[in-house]
C-alpha positions in Angstrom: -5.3 36.7 -68.4 -7.4 37.4 -65.3 -10.9 38.7 -65.0 -10.8 42.5 -64.5 -11.1 43.0 -60.7 -13.6 45.8 -61.4 -15.9 43.5 -63.3 -18.8 42.3 -61.3 -21.1 39.3 -62.0 -24.7 40.0 -61.3 -25.7 38.3 -58.0 -28.0 35.3 -58.6 -26.5 34.6 -62.0 -23.9 32.2 -60.8 -25.0 29.7 -63.4 -23.2 31.8 -66.0 -19.9 31.6 -64.1 -18.5 28.6 -66.1 -19.2 30.5 -69.3 -17.1 33.5 -68.1 -14.3 31.2 -66.9 -14.2 29.0 -70.0 -15.3 31.3 -72.8 -14.4 34.9 -72.0 -11.1 33.9 -70.4 -10.1 30.8 -72.5 -6.5 30.6 -71.4 -7.5 29.9 -67.7 -6.2 26.3 -67.9 -4.9 26.0 -64.3 -6.6 25.9 -60.9 -4.5 28.9 -60.0 -6.0 31.0 -62.8 -9.5 30.1 -61.9 -9.1 30.5 -58.1 -7.5 33.9 -58.5 -10.4 35.0 -60.8 -12.8 33.7 -58.2 -11.2 35.8 -55.5 -11.2 38.9 -57.7 -14.9 38.8 -58.3 -16.0 38.2 -54.6 -18.3 40.9 -53.4 -21.1 40.8 -50.8 -24.0 43.2 -51.6 -26.6 42.0 -49.0 -28.0 44.3 -46.3 -26.2 43.3 -43.1 -27.7 43.5 -39.6 -26.7 46.6 -37.5 -23.2 46.2 -36.0 -22.1 43.5 -38.5 -19.5 44.3 -41.2 -18.3 42.2 -44.1 -14.6 41.4 -44.3 -13.2 41.2 -47.9 -9.4 41.2 -48.0 -9.4 41.1 -51.8 -11.1 44.5 -52.0 -9.7 46.2 -48.9 -6.3 47.8 -48.6 -3.7 45.3 -47.7 -1.5 42.6 -49.4 -4.1 39.8 -49.5 -4.7 39.8 -53.2 -1.0 39.9 -54.1 0.0 37.4 -51.5 -2.8 34.9 -52.3 -2.0 35.2 -56.0 1.6 34.2 -55.3 0.4 31.3 -53.1 -2.0 29.9 -55.7 0.5 30.3 -58.5 3.0 28.3 -56.4 0.7 25.4 -55.4 -2.1 25.3 -58.0 -0.6 26.0 -61.4 -1.8 22.7 -62.8 -4.9 20.8 -63.7 -4.6 17.9 -61.2 -8.1 17.1 -59.7 -8.7 18.1 -56.2 -11.3 17.9 -53.4 -12.9 20.8 -51.6 -12.6 21.4 -47.8 -15.0 24.0 -46.5 -14.6 25.8 -43.2 -17.1 28.3 -41.8 -16.0 31.7 -43.0 -12.7 33.6 -43.0 -11.3 35.0 -39.7 -9.5 38.3 -39.2 -6.1 36.9 -38.3 -5.8 34.1 -41.0 -7.3 34.4 -44.4 -8.6 37.9 -43.5 -4.9 38.9 -43.7 -3.4 36.6 -46.3 -6.5 35.8 -48.6 -5.7 32.0 -48.1 -7.9 29.9 -45.9 -6.3 28.7 -42.6 -3.1 30.4 -43.5 -2.0 33.2 -41.2 1.0 35.5 -42.0 3.3 33.4 -39.8 2.6 30.2 -41.7 2.6 32.1 -45.1 6.2 33.1 -44.4 7.6 30.2 -42.4 5.8 27.3 -44.1 5.0 28.5 -47.6 8.1 30.7 -48.0 6.0 33.5 -49.4 6.7 37.1 -48.1 4.0 38.9 -46.2 4.4 42.7 -46.0 2.0 43.2 -43.1 1.3 42.5 -39.4 2.4 39.2 -38.1 -0.9 37.8 -36.7 -1.4 34.3 -35.3 -4.3 32.1 -35.8 -4.5 28.8 -33.8 -6.5 27.1 -36.6 -3.7 27.8 -39.0 -1.1 26.3 -36.6 -3.1 23.1 -36.5 -3.8 22.9 -40.2 -0.1 23.2 -41.1 0.9 20.7 -38.5 -1.6 18.4 -40.1 -0.4 19.2 -43.6 3.2 18.4 -42.7 2.1 15.1 -41.1 0.2 14.4 -44.3 3.4 14.6 -46.3 4.1 18.2 -47.0 2.6 21.4 -48.3 3.0 20.7 -52.1 1.6 17.1 -51.6 -1.4 18.3 -49.7 -2.4 21.2 -51.9 -2.0 18.9 -55.0 -4.9 17.0 -53.6 -7.1 19.6 -51.7 -8.3 23.1 -51.8 -9.5 24.7 -48.6 -12.0 27.5 -48.5 -15.2 28.2 -46.5 -19.0 27.7 -46.7 -19.2 31.5 -46.8 -16.1 32.7 -48.6 -16.1 36.2 -47.0 -15.9 36.8 -43.2 -17.9 38.9 -40.9 -17.1 41.0 -37.8 -19.2 42.5 -35.1 -18.4 45.6 -33.2 -19.0 45.4 -29.5 -20.1 48.1 -27.1 -16.4 48.8 -26.3 -15.8 49.5 -30.0 -13.7 46.3 -30.5 -14.2 44.2 -33.6 -14.4 40.4 -33.2 -15.0 37.5 -35.7 -18.6 36.6 -36.4 -19.9 33.5 -38.2 -22.6 33.4 -40.9 -24.8 31.2 -38.7 -24.5 33.3 -35.4 -27.9 34.9 -35.9 -30.8 33.8 -38.1 -31.0 37.2 -39.7 -27.4 37.1 -40.9 -27.7 33.5 -42.0 -30.8 34.5 -44.1 -29.0 37.4 -45.6 -25.9 35.4 -46.4 -27.8 32.4 -47.8 -28.0 33.5 -51.5 -24.3 34.5 -51.4 -23.3 31.2 -50.0 -25.2 29.2 -52.6 -23.8 31.3 -55.4 -20.2 30.9 -54.3 -20.3 27.2 -53.5 -21.5 26.7 -57.0 -18.8 29.0 -58.4 -16.1 27.0 -56.5 -17.4 23.7 -57.9 -17.3 25.3 -61.4 -13.6 26.0 -60.9 -13.3 22.2 -61.4 -13.2 20.5 -58.0 -14.4 17.0 -57.5 -18.0 16.6 -56.1 -18.1 13.0 -55.0 -16.9 14.0 -51.5 -16.6 17.4 -49.8 -14.9 17.7 -46.4 -16.5 20.1 -43.8 -14.5 21.7 -41.0 -16.9 21.8 -38.1 -19.2 19.1 -36.7 -21.8 21.5 -35.2 -23.7 24.3 -36.9 -21.4 24.4 -40.0 -22.0 20.8 -40.6 -25.8 21.0 -40.0 -26.1 24.0 -42.3 -24.0 22.4 -45.1 -25.8 19.1 -45.0 -29.2 20.8 -45.2 -28.0 23.0 -48.0 -26.6 20.0 -49.8 -29.8 18.1 -49.4 -31.5 20.9 -51.2 -29.0 21.7 -53.9 -27.2 18.3 -54.3 -23.8 19.9 -54.7 -21.9 16.8 -53.4 -22.6 13.1 -53.2 -21.1 12.9 -49.7 -20.0 15.3 -47.0 -17.5 14.2 -44.4 -17.4 16.4 -41.4 -14.2 16.8 -39.2 -13.8 18.7 -36.0 -13.0 22.3 -36.6 -9.3 23.2 -36.1 -10.2 26.1 -33.8 -12.2 23.7 -31.6 -9.4 21.2 -31.5 -6.8 23.9 -30.5 -9.0 25.5 -27.9 -10.6 22.5 -26.2 -8.7 19.4 -27.3 -5.1 20.4 -27.7 -3.9 17.5 -25.7 -5.4 15.2 -28.3 -4.2 17.2 -31.2 -2.2 14.3 -32.7 -5.3 12.0 -32.5 -7.3 14.5 -34.6 -4.4 14.9 -37.1 -4.4 11.1 -37.5 -8.2 11.2 -38.0 -7.9 13.9 -40.7 -5.3 12.1 -42.6 -7.2 8.8 -42.4 -10.2 10.5 -44.0 -8.2 12.4 -46.6 -6.3 9.3 -47.7 -9.6 7.8 -48.8 -10.0 10.2 -51.7 -6.5 10.7 -53.0 -6.3 11.1 -56.7 
């Protein structure tokens, strides 16, 4: 049983989320069940600055809900403990298409063997992450230990003067960060309530994303420790010649928390 996609939790009442997961939907015994329910209830209701739009692949037309559900049923249909990895926010060509963080349509088909009935977009970050996952030991092995999402679980776009949409980060302007702040707090807590470990959280990004998450964690005490790693996009764009060194670094840090 899944939470009705039309049912909306009142913003600010995230402390009730474990009740909804464990009481109203008592048969949600696997991570897959709880992650899918989390995706279904995601909705941003804040007042966005002019020119900024929210990107919610689970509510918009497209295959993201169906494809991501198949993904989580394939890799998360168990109760094995896992650690969180938090990126920045979803991008248009990766999870904005598939509903799965750092997994673009190409990787969804070629690596995860899950059909994607939509445009074949390419995200450099996804390429790096799956190279790293394969070096770690394989896709099932990695996802049995980790769950990747984002500090802000929905993405943003900005429309330029030429009418073209580009990715936008929650921290790109103080106004957007302020608007997104309650949504971020609410949904980090909801993801923790899914059942992930809180001794260590990994952060993709050693700049603004790390600074924001550390400050937030100082305030809310979500995690005992945050380990920041260079963002996959940064590595692919600026450090591609050293990609293997970064993959080795990732795996070294991940191996410290294996369960």
